C-alpha positions as a Python dict, from the first residue, in 0.01 Angstrom:
ca = {
    (1, 'M'): (0, 0, 0),
    (2, 'I'): (376, 5, 58),
    (3, 'S'): (555, 321, -55),
    (4, 'L'): (918, 380, -153),
    (5, 'K'): (938, 646, 116),
    (6, 'Q'): (848, 386, 378),
    (7, 'L'): (1114, 149, 243),
    (8, 'R'): (1378, 424, 236),
    (9, 'Y'): (1306, 527, 595),
    (10, 'F'): (1304, 165, 708),
    (11, 'D'): (1635, 107, 529),
    (12, 'L'): (1787, 399, 721),
    (13, 'L'): (1646, 268, 1048),
    (14, 'A'): (1783, -82, 984),
    (15, 'A'): (2128, 66, 922),
    (16, 'A'): (2124, 310, 1215),
    (17, 'G'): (1950, 92, 1475),
    (18, 'H'): (1805, 408, 1629),
    (19, 'F'): (1503, 621, 1537),
    (20, 'G'): (1675, 951, 1614),
    (21, 'R'): (1987, 879, 1411),
    (22, 'A'): (1779, 743, 1122),
    (23, 'A'): (1564, 1058, 1125),
    (24, 'D'): (1878, 1276, 1117),
    (25, 'R'): (2008, 1087, 814),
    (26, 'A'): (1671, 1120, 643),
    (27, 'G'): (1653, 1492, 720),
    (28, 'V'): (1314, 1459, 891),
    (29, 'T'): (1183, 1468, 1247),
    (30, 'Q'): (1176, 1150, 1453),
    (31, 'P'): (792, 1147, 1472),
    (32, 'A'): (774, 1178, 1092),
    (33, 'L'): (1007, 881, 1045),
    (34, 'S'): (827, 680, 1312),
    (35, 'M'): (494, 745, 1140),
    (36, 'Q'): (626, 605, 811),
    (37, 'I'): (766, 295, 984),
    (38, 'G'): (431, 244, 1156),
    (39, 'G'): (254, 271, 822),
    (40, 'L'): (484, 5, 677),
    (41, 'E'): (411, -225, 972),
    (42, 'R'): (37, -178, 926),
    (43, 'A'): (65, -247, 553),
    (44, 'L'): (247, -575, 626),
    (45, 'G'): (28, -664, 923),
    (46, 'A'): (315, -736, 1166),
    (47, 'P'): (574, -550, 1376),
    (48, 'L'): (911, -494, 1213),
    (49, 'V'): (1090, -322, 1500),
    (50, 'E'): (1124, -371, 1873),
    (51, 'R'): (1124, -21, 2021),
    (52, 'M'): (1362, 6, 2316),
    (53, 'A'): (1504, 292, 2521),
    (54, 'S'): (1851, 219, 2383),
    (55, 'G'): (1742, 204, 2020),
    (56, 'A'): (1553, -14, 1774),
    (57, 'R'): (1598, -385, 1714),
    (58, 'L'): (1457, -552, 1403),
    (59, 'T'): (1227, -849, 1442),
    (60, 'Q'): (1287, -1159, 1231),
    (61, 'L'): (1034, -1027, 979),
    (62, 'G'): (1200, -686, 1000),
    (63, 'R'): (1536, -836, 902),
    (64, 'E'): (1380, -1010, 603),
    (65, 'V'): (1196, -693, 496),
    (66, 'A'): (1517, -490, 535),
    (67, 'E'): (1708, -730, 311),
    (68, 'R'): (1441, -737, 40),
    (69, 'G'): (1375, -365, 70),
    (70, 'A'): (1744, -287, 17),
    (71, 'R'): (1736, -485, -308),
    (72, 'I'): (1421, -302, -422),
    (73, 'L'): (1577, 37, -347),
    (74, 'A'): (1892, -58, -537),
    (75, 'E'): (1681, -154, -839),
    (76, 'V'): (1495, 178, -818),
    (77, 'R'): (1825, 367, -813),
    (78, 'D'): (1930, 174, -1123),
    (79, 'L'): (1606, 280, -1292),
    (80, 'E'): (1682, 640, -1201),
    (81, 'S'): (2025, 597, -1363),
    (82, 'L'): (1882, 494, -1700),
    (83, 'A'): (1843, 852, -1822),
    (84, 'L'): (2197, 937, -1716),
    (85, 'A'): (2326, 627, -1893),
    (86, 'R'): (2172, 746, -2221),
    (87, 'G'): (2309, 1098, -2194),
    (88, 'E'): (2662, 1230, -2225),
    (89, 'V'): (2940, 1028, -2062),
    (90, 'L'): (3003, 1137, -1703),
    (91, 'S'): (2751, 1417, -1687),
    (92, 'G'): (2535, 1491, -1385),
    (93, 'P'): (2573, 1345, -1035),
    (94, 'L'): (2810, 1060, -948),
    (95, 'R'): (2858, 919, -597),
    (96, 'V'): (3212, 789, -552),
    (97, 'G'): (3355, 593, -260),
    (98, 'I'): (3730, 568, -202),
    (99, 'I'): (3955, 399, 54),
    (100, 'P'): (4160, 615, 298),
    (101, 'S'): (4497, 479, 182),
    (102, 'V'): (4426, 613, -168),
    (103, 'A'): (4201, 918, -122),
    (104, 'P'): (4444, 1193, -11),
    (105, 'F'): (4702, 1101, -274),
    (106, 'L'): (4482, 1030, -576),
    (107, 'L'): (4190, 1270, -532),
    (108, 'P'): (4366, 1603, -604),
    (109, 'R'): (4483, 1480, -943),
    (110, 'L'): (4162, 1287, -1014),
    (111, 'L'): (3937, 1585, -942),
    (112, 'A'): (4151, 1810, -1161),
    (113, 'V'): (4148, 1568, -1455),
    (114, 'A'): (3773, 1507, -1417),
    (115, 'A'): (3701, 1880, -1412),
    (116, 'D'): (3900, 1929, -1732),
    (117, 'D'): (3758, 1632, -1924),
    (118, 'Y'): (3400, 1627, -1792),
    (119, 'P'): (3299, 1978, -1677),
    (120, 'S'): (2931, 1882, -1632),
    (121, 'L'): (3014, 1599, -1390),
    (122, 'R'): (2902, 1659, -1029),
    (123, 'L'): (3106, 1438, -799),
    (124, 'S'): (3029, 1360, -437),
    (125, 'V'): (3296, 1165, -250),
    (126, 'R'): (3281, 933, 51),
    (127, 'E'): (3602, 808, 214),
    (128, 'T'): (3589, 498, 433),
    (129, 'I'): (3723, 144, 464),
    (130, 'T'): (3677, -119, 193),
    (131, 'A'): (3416, -334, 370),
    (132, 'T'): (3183, -36, 418),
    (133, 'L'): (3230, 82, 60),
    (134, 'V'): (3141, -262, -76),
    (135, 'E'): (2825, -273, 135),
    (136, 'E'): (2719, 72, 20),
    (137, 'V'): (2783, 23, -351),
    (138, 'V'): (2599, -312, -345),
    (139, 'A'): (2308, -139, -169),
    (140, 'G'): (2305, 137, -432),
    (141, 'E'): (2410, 408, -188),
    (142, 'L'): (2723, 467, -396),
    (143, 'D'): (2757, 449, -773),
    (144, 'V'): (3120, 345, -797),
    (145, 'I'): (3413, 280, -563),
    (146, 'I'): (3789, 318, -595),
    (147, 'A'): (3971, 54, -395),
    (148, 'S'): (4238, -213, -390),
    (149, 'L'): (4133, -513, -599),
    (150, 'P'): (4012, -783, -595),
    (151, 'L'): (3703, -726, -382),
    (152, 'N'): (3566, -1079, -427),
    (153, 'S'): (3200, -985, -460),
    (154, 'D'): (2979, -1161, -713),
    (155, 'E'): (2757, -852, -728),
    (156, 'L'): (3033, -621, -845),
    (157, 'E'): (3212, -563, -1173),
    (158, 'E'): (3579, -470, -1129),
    (159, 'E'): (3834, -307, -1357),
    (160, 'A'): (4199, -249, -1263),
    (161, 'A'): (4347, 97, -1326),
    (162, 'F'): (4713, 86, -1213),
    (163, 'D'): (4959, -100, -991),
    (164, 'D'): (5085, 72, -676),
    (165, 'A'): (5419, -60, -548),
    (166, 'F'): (5504, -89, -178),
    (167, 'L'): (5815, 85, -39),
    (168, 'L'): (5985, 54, 298),
    (169, 'A'): (5996, 368, 515),
    (170, 'A'): (6244, 373, 805),
    (171, 'P'): (6448, 619, 1011),
    (172, 'A'): (6728, 760, 799),
    (173, 'G'): (6990, 587, 1013),
    (174, 'S'): (6818, 248, 1015),
    (175, 'P'): (7017, -63, 908),
    (176, 'H'): (6740, -117, 649),
    (177, 'M'): (6859, 197, 472),
    (178, 'G'): (7209, 57, 444),
    (179, 'R'): (7093, -190, 180),
    (180, 'S'): (6902, -142, -141),
    (181, 'P'): (6672, -299, -233),
    (182, 'A'): (6500, -371, 98),
    (183, 'L'): (6444, -730, 204),
    (184, 'A'): (6104, -808, 356),
    (185, 'E'): (6239, -1111, 544),
    (186, 'L'): (6468, -885, 750),
    (187, 'I'): (6175, -687, 895),
    (188, 'S'): (6086, -805, 1245),
    (189, 'A'): (5747, -804, 1415),
    (190, 'D'): (5864, -578, 1696),
    (191, 'E'): (5958, -299, 1454),
    (192, 'L'): (5679, -318, 1194),
    (193, 'L'): (5411, -49, 1236),
    (194, 'L'): (5085, -76, 1041),
    (195, 'L'): (4742, 85, 1023),
    (196, 'E'): (4479, -59, 1256),
    (197, 'D'): (4251, -349, 1163),
    (198, 'G'): (3990, -272, 898),
    (199, 'H'): (4229, -107, 655),
    (200, 'C'): (4295, -339, 362),
    (201, 'I'): (4650, -211, 327),
    (202, 'R'): (4732, -365, 664),
    (203, 'D'): (4657, -713, 531),
    (204, 'Q'): (4849, -638, 211),
    (205, 'A'): (5153, -526, 408),
    (206, 'L'): (5139, -843, 616),
    (207, 'A'): (5126, -1043, 292),
    (208, 'V'): (5453, -874, 190),
    (209, 'C'): (5608, -953, 530),
    (210, 'H'): (5459, -1303, 525),
    (211, 'A'): (5700, -1441, 786),
    (212, 'I'): (5558, -1210, 1054),
    (213, 'D'): (5290, -1336, 1290),
    (214, 'P'): (5034, -1050, 1312),
    (215, 'R'): (4965, -1142, 1675),
    (216, 'R'): (5317, -1025, 1762),
    (217, 'L'): (5273, -678, 1616),
    (218, 'R'): (5259, -378, 1846),
    (219, 'S'): (4923, -201, 1836),
    (220, 'F'): (4922, 178, 1804),
    (221, 'G'): (4569, 216, 1664),
    (222, 'A'): (4696, 444, 1386),
    (223, 'T'): (4440, 533, 1120),
    (224, 'S'): (4662, 737, 886),
    (225, 'F'): (5003, 723, 723),
    (226, 'S'): (5083, 1060, 874),
    (227, 'T'): (5059, 914, 1225),
    (228, 'L'): (5267, 610, 1128),
    (229, 'L'): (5539, 829, 978),
    (230, 'Q'): (5560, 1038, 1293),
    (231, 'L'): (5625, 718, 1488),
    (232, 'V'): (5881, 599, 1235),
    (233, 'A'): (6060, 935, 1232),
    (234, 'A'): (6081, 921, 1612),
    (235, 'G'): (6259, 585, 1588),
    (236, 'H'): (5973, 356, 1694),
    (237, 'G'): (5993, 123, 1394),
    (238, 'V'): (5942, 94, 1020),
    (239, 'T'): (5637, 84, 795),
    (240, 'L'): (5531, 9, 439),
    (241, 'L'): (5408, 291, 217),
    (242, 'P'): (5234, 279, -121),
    (243, 'E'): (5431, 447, -397),
    (244, 'L'): (5122, 660, -464),
    (245, 'A'): (5167, 825, -125),
    (246, 'V'): (5541, 872, -166),
    (247, 'N'): (5499, 1033, -507),
    (248, 'A'): (5244, 1270, -351),
    (249, 'G'): (5515, 1396, -113),
    (250, 'I'): (5405, 1231, 212),
    (251, 'V'): (5768, 1171, 317),
    (252, 'A'): (5881, 1527, 386),
    (253, 'D'): (6072, 1469, 712),
    (254, 'E'): (6451, 1456, 683),
    (255, 'R'): (6455, 1196, 960),
    (256, 'L'): (6285, 951, 722),
    (257, 'A'): (6415, 753, 427),
    (258, 'V'): (6241, 531, 172),
    (259, 'V'): (6377, 235, -22),
    (260, 'P'): (6214, -5, -273),
    (261, 'F'): (6186, -378, -215),
    (262, 'A'): (6370, -639, -416),
    (263, 'E'): (6215, -765, -738),
    (264, 'P'): (5954, -885, -793),
    (265, 'Q'): (5849, -564, -623),
    (266, 'P'): (5535, -616, -408),
    (267, 'S'): (5237, -402, -508),
    (268, 'R'): (4862, -362, -488),
    (269, 'S'): (4617, -320, -774),
    (270, 'I'): (4408, -2, -757),
    (271, 'G'): (4088, -3, -959),
    (272, 'V'): (3719, 70, -982),
    (273, 'A'): (3414, -141, -896),
    (274, 'W'): (3040, -100, -951),
    (275, 'R'): (2718, -302, -940),
    (276, 'R'): (2685, -545, -1230),
    (277, 'S'): (2317, -449, -1258),
    (278, 'S'): (2381, -76, -1304),
    (279, 'P'): (2301, 67, -1649),
    (280, 'R'): (2588, 319, -1623),
    (281, 'Q'): (2865, 79, -1733),
    (282, 'R'): (2996, 333, -1985),
    (283, 'D'): (3035, 597, -1715),
    (284, 'Y'): (3217, 365, -1479),
    (285, 'R'): (3467, 258, -1741),
    (286, 'A'): (3530, 626, -1806),
    (287, 'V'): (3594, 666, -1431),
    (288, 'T'): (3846, 381, -1451),
    (289, 'E'): (4033, 567, -1724),
    (290, 'L'): (4036, 884, -1511),
    (291, 'V'): (4175, 684, -1217),
    (292, 'R'): (4442, 536, -1445),
    (293, 'I'): (4549, 880, -1564),
    (294, 'A'): (4550, 1024, -1212),
    (295, 'G'): (4730, 726, -1061),
    (296, 'R'): (5007, 711, -1316),
    (297, 'G'): (5035, 1085, -1363),
    (298, 'D'): (4968, 1051, -1736),
    (299, 'E'): (4893, 1364, -1929),
    (300, 'T'): (4681, 1180, -2189),
}
């Protein structure tokens, strides 16, 4: 007989690729996790994992079981959400994922508005890049994600909340600051500084500066706007900032200046996404409204 505990532990092992790390994530000892995996293998009558000194590698059957097991666990989580879906809107636990280029600027306002409007809501927040958030919400590990749309996943429902314009940040004495609005075609590859690969805002910025070959960009490996702005303030180049970040006061250095782009002003769409199969559609649309209020600074 296969148990949900076995499937959950195997799901963690498939993601971690290591018995020790999977046991840590499960909050159990490694022998306890290994025993459950062994029980699952005996129930199925075949090995699912190749045990190696460097970690654990799934067999072909193991990969198929991991894929099907993830779907089963997601369905179980949806069943567990049924009671919440029939209760008050946004009450009880809610697992929210959010991208790094939005989190520090939106969350303070979002958490304040949520606390005022839904005092019984218990939020837990995970901040990471878009690709990981999509994987985790599809797998049922997150309830809802806040990201730049579209996400292009058939398994997700999306709803836009607000548009976030891009602005050009440059040293105060830069020639770019001598003209307003800024012209994207005058930005060169040797001066444009962007976040490292994996951040969706990097691709969006390159879409704005479409004449630039990304292979010619200098690589700094920056993972935050704060790091980029230090480089810009020191005269190493220019960067693109979302208006959300500027309105939150990220540009506090007198060596920096910010200017909007010419119309039609380039922007990204910030919104909310969730699994189409989830019964908590009402809650997630309420989250979208909270994100809209927080993003635009609305009072109502």
